[in-house]
Structures are given as structure tokens and as C-alpha cells.
C-alpha positions in Angstrom: 34.0 31.9 281.6 34.8 32.8 285.2 34.5 36.4 286.4 34.8 35.7 290.1 36.7 32.9 291.8 36.6 31.9 295.5 39.8 30.8 297.1 39.2 29.6 300.6 42.3 29.5 302.8 43.4 28.1 306.1 47.0 29.2 305.6 48.3 25.7 304.8 50.7 24.8 302.0 47.8 23.1 300.3 45.8 26.4 300.4 48.8 28.4 299.2 49.2 26.1 296.2 45.5 26.4 295.4 45.7 30.2 295.8 48.6 30.4 293.3 46.5 28.3 290.8 43.4 30.3 291.4 45.2 33.6 291.0 46.9 32.4 287.8 43.5 31.4 286.4 42.0 34.8 287.5 44.8 36.7 285.8 44.4 34.8 282.6 40.6 35.4 282.6 40.6 39.0 284.0 38.6 37.7 286.9 38.4 38.9 290.5 39.3 36.6 293.4 37.6 36.4 296.8 39.5 34.8 299.6 37.6 33.3 302.6 38.8 32.1 306.0 36.2 30.2 308.0 36.7 30.2 311.8 35.7 26.7 312.8 35.8 27.2 316.5 35.9 23.9 318.4 32.7 22.9 320.1 31.0 26.1 319.2 28.9 27.4 320.9 28.8 25.2 324.0 32.4 24.5 324.7 33.6 28.0 324.2 30.8 29.5 326.3 32.1 27.8 329.4 35.7 28.9 328.8 37.0 32.0 330.5 39.1 32.9 327.4 36.4 32.7 324.8 37.0 36.2 323.5 40.7 35.7 323.4 40.3 32.5 321.3 37.9 34.2 318.9 40.3 37.2 318.6 43.2 34.8 317.8 41.1 33.0 315.1 40.1 36.4 313.6 43.6 37.7 313.5 44.9 34.5 311.9 42.1 34.7 309.3 42.9 38.3 308.5 46.6 37.4 308.1 46.0 34.4 305.8 43.5 36.2 303.6 45.8 39.1 303.4 48.5 36.8 302.2 46.3 35.6 299.3 45.5 39.2 298.4 49.2 40.1 298.4 49.7 37.2 295.9 46.8 38.5 293.8 48.1 42.0 293.9 51.4 40.8 292.5 49.5 39.3 289.6 47.4 42.4 289.0 44.3 40.6 290.2 41.6 42.3 292.3 41.0 40.6 295.6 38.2 40.7 298.2 38.6 39.2 301.7 36.0 37.7 304.0 35.9 35.9 307.4 33.1 33.7 308.5 32.4 31.5 311.5 30.8 28.0 311.2 31.2 24.7 309.5 33.9 25.1 306.9 32.4 23.4 303.9 29.0 24.9 304.5 30.3 28.4 304.8 32.4 28.1 301.7 29.4 27.0 299.6 27.1 29.5 301.2 29.5 32.4 300.6 30.0 31.4 296.9 26.2 31.2 296.5 25.5 34.5 298.3 28.1 36.4 296.3 27.2 34.8 293.0 30.7 33.5 292.4 31.5 31.4 289.4 34.0 28.9 290.7 35.9 27.7 293.8 39.6 26.7 293.8 40.7 24.7 296.8 43.8 22.6 297.7 44.1 19.2 299.2 47.1 17.4 300.7 49.0 14.3 299.6 47.3 11.3 301.1 49.6 8.5 300.1 49.8 6.5 297.0 46.5 4.9 297.6 44.7 7.7 299.5 41.6 9.4 298.5 41.8 11.9 295.6 40.0 14.7 297.5 40.4 15.8 301.1 37.5 15.9 303.5 36.5 19.5 303.2 37.1 19.6 299.4 35.1 16.5 299.0 32.2 18.0 300.9 32.3 21.2 299.0 32.3 19.3 295.7 29.2 17.4 296.8 27.1 20.4 297.8 28.4 23.2 295.6 26.3 24.5 292.7 29.4 26.0 291.1 32.5 24.3 289.6 35.1 23.3 292.2 38.7 23.1 291.0 41.0 21.2 293.3 44.8 21.3 293.4 46.6 18.4 295.1 50.0 18.4 296.8 52.3 15.6 295.5 54.4 13.5 297.7 57.5 15.7 297.3 55.6 18.8 298.1 54.1 17.3 301.3 57.4 16.4 302.9 58.7 18.7 305.6 61.7 20.8 304.6 65.0 19.0 305.1 63.3 15.6 305.1 
């Protein structure tokens, strides 16, 4: 069915929930997961090019991306699932779909947040990926209880 599954991450709780689901699916199918962090640098390239700290900002994004993709691979390792990490820069939904296409991946698993009782079913990035992806997209959704801050 699926031999390779893409799990994009931004380090959010929604992404962690999707990672857990994608890894569980991969473990059941004997699939490999790829985890991707897309650096969506604000105002690129114009706004950053006039900032003095452009390289610092890029480095912070890169370090964060390495950390959150490593977290997904740690989860995968615990489930005995092979994991590949990748970082890209650009428009998030476009980079996710492009990566899946370039790598010949079979499915994408993404998370979306709770948007209220009458909110949209899919979040903005997930919805855009669903619309342009040529491979199946599986979305996990946070429920109201999961979306509440701890202690609330």
C-alpha cells in the first residue's frame, strides 16, 4: 500500500499528533517515513535582504528545523521505523507537495488544529496540500480537549 510516507512538521502539537499517526501507519505497513521542515522565512527574499541579522535568522530557522525533524525520527526509531529528514525553504504547501513528488512518496500525513465547533475541517496548509497533491493526504485533527493549554 504505502512504502514511503511524508510527515511534514513544524514542531506543533498538531504536527506531533500527525507524526504519531504516520509512524504508527508506517510501522504497520513496514514503510519508511520522511520528515520535512519548511523554512517559511517572512518576506523572503526582500525583507530579509535588508536586515542586518539575515544569516542569524536563517540559522535559527535551520536549527529549529533540525530539532523538530530529529524529534520525529526519534519517535520513528522507537517504533522501529526508518526515518529520513529534510529541510527546505519556500512556501510551505508547495514545498511539501514538491518534496513528495520529487522523492516519489506514497502518502502525506499532516495535522491540523481544533478550529471550534463550526470551524473548517482542514487547516490552511493542509487544505492547500490536499488541493494540489497528487498523492493521498491523511489529516489528523486535534480535538477541543487536546487544543486547550495545560492547566486550562
